[in-house]
N, CA and C of each residue as an Amber inpcrd file, in Angstrom:
protein
   279
  78.9250000 108.4200000 149.1540000  80.3040000 108.5420000 148.7410000
  81.1170000 107.5380000 149.5530000  81.8430000 106.7070000 148.8520000
  82.6290000 105.6910000 149.5470000  83.9080000 106.3020000 150.0970000
  84.5490000 105.5500000 150.9540000  85.7970000 106.0150000 151.5570000
  86.8880000 106.1720000 150.5100000  86.9350000 105.2600000 149.5480000
  87.9530000 105.3400000 148.4930000  87.7570000 106.5860000 147.6350000
  86.5150000 106.9060000 147.3220000  86.2310000 108.1010000 146.5330000
  86.6050000 109.3600000 147.2980000  86.2670000 109.3880000 148.5810000
  86.6110000 110.5390000 149.4090000  88.1220000 110.7140000 149.5130000
  88.8380000 109.6310000 149.6940000  90.3040000 109.7150000 149.7800000
  90.9000000 110.1810000 148.4580000  90.3590000 109.7270000 147.3460000
  90.8390000 110.1670000 146.0340000  90.5850000 111.6570000 145.8440000
  89.4060000 112.1110000 146.2140000  89.0840000 113.5360000 146.0890000
  89.9770000 114.3890000 146.9820000  90.2150000 113.9590000 148.2030000
  91.0980000 114.6950000 149.1000000  92.5320000 114.7200000 148.5810000
  92.9880000 113.6020000 148.0080000  94.3350000 113.5400000 147.4390000
  94.4750000 114.5220000 146.2780000  93.4810000 114.5720000 145.4000000
  93.5130000 115.5070000 144.2690000  93.4830000 116.9450000 144.7760000
  92.6720000 117.2170000 145.7860000  92.6000000 118.5620000 146.3570000
  93.9370000 118.9950000 146.9420000  94.5640000 118.1420000 147.7310000
  95.8490000 118.4870000 148.3520000  96.9250000 118.6550000 147.2840000
  96.9530000 117.7720000 146.3040000  97.9340000 117.8760000 145.2320000
  97.7400000 119.1630000 144.4330000  96.4960000 119.5070000 144.1110000
  96.2140000 120.7470000 143.3790000  96.5870000 121.9710000 144.2100000
  96.3890000 121.9020000 145.5220000  96.7630000 123.0250000 146.3910000
  98.2640000 123.2520000 146.3680000  99.0420000 122.1830000 146.4710000
 100.4990000 122.3200000 146.4340000 100.9860000 122.8120000 145.0830000
 100.4450000 122.2710000 144.0160000 100.8550000 122.7090000 142.6730000
 100.4860000 124.1730000 142.4580000  99.2840000 124.5660000 142.8370000
  98.8630000 125.9650000 142.6960000  99.7270000 126.9080000 143.4940000
 100.0830000 126.5110000 144.7140000 100.9440000 127.3550000 145.5430000
 102.3180000 127.5220000 144.9030000 102.8700000 126.4480000 144.3830000
 104.1960000 126.5260000 143.7630000 104.1700000 127.3570000 142.4810000
 103.1150000 127.2320000 141.6990000 103.0240000 128.0070000 140.4620000
 102.9050000 129.4950000 140.7760000 102.0350000 129.8560000 141.7130000
 101.8500000 131.2600000 142.0640000 103.0960000 131.8100000 142.7650000
 103.7680000 130.9810000 143.5300000 104.9630000 131.4140000 144.2470000
 106.1020000 131.7910000 143.2850000 106.1110000 131.2300000 142.0920000
 107.1650000 131.5060000 141.1170000 106.8950000 132.7630000 140.2940000
 105.7230000 133.3630000 140.4250000 105.3710000 134.5570000 139.6610000
 105.9960000 135.7810000 140.3310000 106.6370000 136.6540000 139.5460000
 107.2000000 137.8720000 140.1520000 106.0990000 138.7550000 140.7500000
 106.4020000 139.4960000 141.8190000 105.3770000 140.3170000 142.4720000
 104.7170000 141.3450000 141.5520000 105.4210000 141.8080000 140.5290000
 104.8210000 142.8060000 139.6340000 103.7170000 142.2180000 138.7600000
 103.6750000 140.9140000 138.6510000 102.6560000 140.2730000 137.8050000
 101.4870000 139.7000000 138.6040000 101.4940000 139.8210000 139.9240000
 100.4220000 139.2160000 140.7170000  99.0570000 139.8290000 140.4220000
  98.9640000 141.1550000 140.3210000  97.6710000 141.7940000 140.0900000
  97.1110000 141.4590000 138.7150000  97.8910000 141.5440000 137.6210000
  97.3230000 141.1410000 136.3250000  96.9710000 139.6570000 136.2770000
  97.7390000 138.8370000 136.9610000  97.4290000 137.4070000 136.9870000
  96.1200000 137.1590000 137.7190000  95.9140000 137.8790000 138.8170000
  94.6730000 137.7100000 139.5710000  93.4680000 138.2100000 138.7890000
  93.6270000 139.3190000 138.0960000  92.4940000 139.8360000 137.3370000
  92.1710000 138.9250000 136.1610000  93.1640000 138.2660000 135.6140000
  92.9030000 137.3310000 134.5200000  92.2970000 136.0260000 134.9810000
  92.4570000 135.6990000 136.2500000  91.9450000 134.4350000 136.7830000
  90.4890000 134.5220000 137.2290000  89.8540000 135.6720000 137.0780000
  88.4600000 135.8090000 137.5050000  87.5200000 134.9010000 136.7250000
  87.7970000 134.6880000 135.4580000  86.9330000 133.8000000 134.6700000
  87.0150000 132.3670000 135.1890000  88.1980000 131.9390000 135.5700000
  88.3550000 130.5900000 136.1140000  87.6350000 130.4720000 137.4520000
  87.7030000 131.5190000 138.2640000  86.9930000 131.4970000 139.5360000
  85.4810000 131.4870000 139.3230000  85.0270000 132.1540000 138.2700000
  83.6010000 132.1020000 137.9420000  83.1510000 130.6980000 137.5890000
  84.0010000 129.9630000 136.8940000  83.6990000 128.5640000 136.5810000
  83.6710000 127.7360000 137.8570000  84.5680000 128.0490000 138.7900000
  84.5670000 127.3520000 140.0780000  83.2760000 127.6160000 140.8420000
  82.7470000 128.8350000 140.7460000  81.4690000 129.1480000 141.4090000
  80.3480000 128.2960000 140.8190000  80.3080000 128.2090000 139.4980000
  79.2620000 127.3900000 138.8680000  79.3730000 125.9180000 139.2580000
  80.5960000 125.4000000 139.2730000  80.7880000 124.0060000 139.6800000
  80.3940000 123.7670000 141.1240000  80.7210000 124.7130000 141.9930000
  80.3680000 124.5700000 143.4040000  78.8570000 124.6490000 143.6050000
  78.1880000 125.4700000 142.8190000  76.7220000 125.5390000 142.9100000
  76.1100000 124.2110000 142.4760000  76.6560000 123.6090000 141.4330000
  76.1480000 122.3080000 140.9970000  76.3480000 121.2390000 142.0670000
  77.4980000 121.2580000 142.7340000  77.7720000 120.2660000 143.7720000
  76.8570000 120.4640000 144.9650000  76.6260000 121.7180000 145.3380000
  75.8390000 121.9650000 146.5370000  74.3310000 121.9640000 146.2800000
  73.9180000 121.7040000 145.0550000  72.5000000 121.7310000 144.7390000
  71.7740000 120.4210000 144.9360000  72.4280000 119.4080000 145.4580000
  71.7860000 118.1010000 145.6440000  70.7860000 118.1600000 146.8050000
  69.9200000 117.1450000 146.8490000  68.9080000 117.0690000 147.9020000
  69.5090000 116.3740000 149.1240000  69.2130000 116.8840000 150.2930000
  69.7370000 116.2880000 151.5230000  71.0430000 116.9460000 151.9370000
  71.4220000 116.6990000 153.1780000  72.6620000 117.2750000 153.7080000
  73.6800000 116.1710000 153.8990000  74.8420000 116.3450000 153.2770000
  75.9780000 115.4650000 153.5220000  77.2500000 116.2760000 153.3550000
  78.3820000 115.6380000 153.4350000  79.6600000 116.3500000 153.4250000
  79.8960000 117.0700000 152.0980000  79.4390000 116.5150000 150.9910000
  79.6770000 117.1760000 149.7060000  78.8710000 118.4590000 149.5750000
  77.6980000 118.5130000 150.1680000  76.8930000 119.7320000 150.1130000
  77.5210000 120.8220000 150.9840000  78.0220000 120.4490000 152.1450000
  78.6800000 121.4230000 153.0130000  79.9440000 121.9570000 152.3440000
  80.7510000 121.0620000 151.7580000  81.9550000 121.4990000 151.0510000
  81.6010000 122.3410000 149.8260000  80.5200000 121.9870000 149.1490000
  80.0710000 122.7890000 148.0080000  79.6360000 124.1760000 148.4220000
  78.9520000 124.2840000 149.5560000  78.5410000 125.5920000 150.0610000
  79.7540000 126.4410000 150.4320000  80.7290000 125.8260000 151.0830000
  81.9620000 126.5470000 151.4180000  82.6780000 126.9840000 150.1480000
  82.6910000 126.1160000 149.1320000  83.3360000 126.4550000 147.8640000
  82.6240000 127.6120000 147.1710000  81.3060000 127.6470000 147.2360000
  80.5620000 128.7540000 146.6320000  80.9370000 130.0740000 147.3050000
  80.9800000 130.0760000 148.6210000  81.2980000 131.3030000 149.3550000
  82.7260000 131.7610000 149.0380000  83.6870000 130.8430000 149.1070000
  85.0800000 131.2280000 148.8830000  85.3400000 131.6450000 147.4360000
  84.7650000 130.9470000 146.4890000  84.9600000 131.3160000 145.0850000
  84.2930000 132.6490000 144.7710000  83.1470000 132.9180000 145.3860000
  82.4850000 134.2090000 145.1770000  83.3130000 135.3480000 145.7620000
  83.8770000 135.1380000 146.9380000  84.7660000 136.1480000 147.5270000
  85.9690000 136.3800000 146.6210000  86.5100000 135.3070000 146.0490000
  87.6500000 135.4260000 145.1480000  87.2910000 136.2210000 143.8910000
  86.1430000 135.9560000 143.3130000  85.7250000 136.6690000 142.1050000
  85.5010000 138.1510000 142.4050000  84.7710000 138.4480000 143.4760000
  84.4900000 139.8440000 143.8210000  85.7760000 140.5850000 144.1660000
  86.6410000 139.9570000 144.9420000  87.9170000 140.5760000 145.2800000
  88.7810000 140.8160000 144.0590000  88.7730000 139.8760000 143.1320000
  89.5460000 140.0480000 141.9070000  89.0420000 141.2080000 141.0750000
  87.7380000 141.3470000 140.9780000  87.1980000 142.4740000 140.2260000
  87.4730000 143.8070000 140.9250000  87.4290000 143.8250000 142.2550000
  87.7340000 145.0560000 142.9820000  89.1920000 145.4630000 142.7890000
  90.0950000 144.5050000 142.8380000  91.5120000 144.8090000 142.6300000
  91.7450000 145.2670000 141.1980000  91.0960000 144.6200000 140.2370000
  91.2390000 145.0320000 138.8410000  90.7160000 146.4490000 138.6390000
  89.5940000 146.7570000 139.2840000  89.0390000 148.1050000 139.1730000
  89.9890000 149.1470000 139.7590000  90.5760000 148.8470000 140.9060000
  91.5480000 149.7750000 141.5060000  92.7760000 149.9280000 140.6140000
  93.1970000 148.8310000 140.0020000  94.3620000 148.8860000 139.1350000
  94.0660000 149.7590000 137.9020000  92.8700000 149.6160000 137.3430000
  92.5180000 150.4160000 136.1710000  92.3130000 151.8820000 136.5270000
  91.8510000 152.1720000 137.7530000  91.6990000 153.5720000 138.1690000
  93.0420000 154.2850000 138.2790000  94.1220000 153.5440000 138.4980000
  95.4400000 154.1720000 138.5850000  95.8760000 154.7320000 137.2420000
  95.3190000 154.2090000 136.1430000  95.7150000 154.6650000 134.8200000
  94.8520000 155.8070000 134.2870000  93.7680000 156.1550000 134.9870000
  92.9240000 157.2780000 134.5800000  93.5220000 158.5750000 135.0660000
  93.3350000 159.6070000 134.2990000  93.8550000 160.9220000 134.6950000
  92.7420000 161.8040000 135.1900000
């Protein structure tokens, strides 16, 4: 991976982080739980992408970042399903 490619990837990551923070920050607090439960499918796609990135042969920075992405995206998916389950249990009698 060249330096230019790494800088481009880091720039896209930082820009996406800021945009994501601003979008989520504008959501009213009453909609955070349904929004999170709906985003589980997107997080599942992130898990698959991270597995593909971290599946290369040899150790380099992209494999380490891919492994971190797999762990964090998996935590996000599991946490989202747990919150959704708790939310649905509130509606059972």
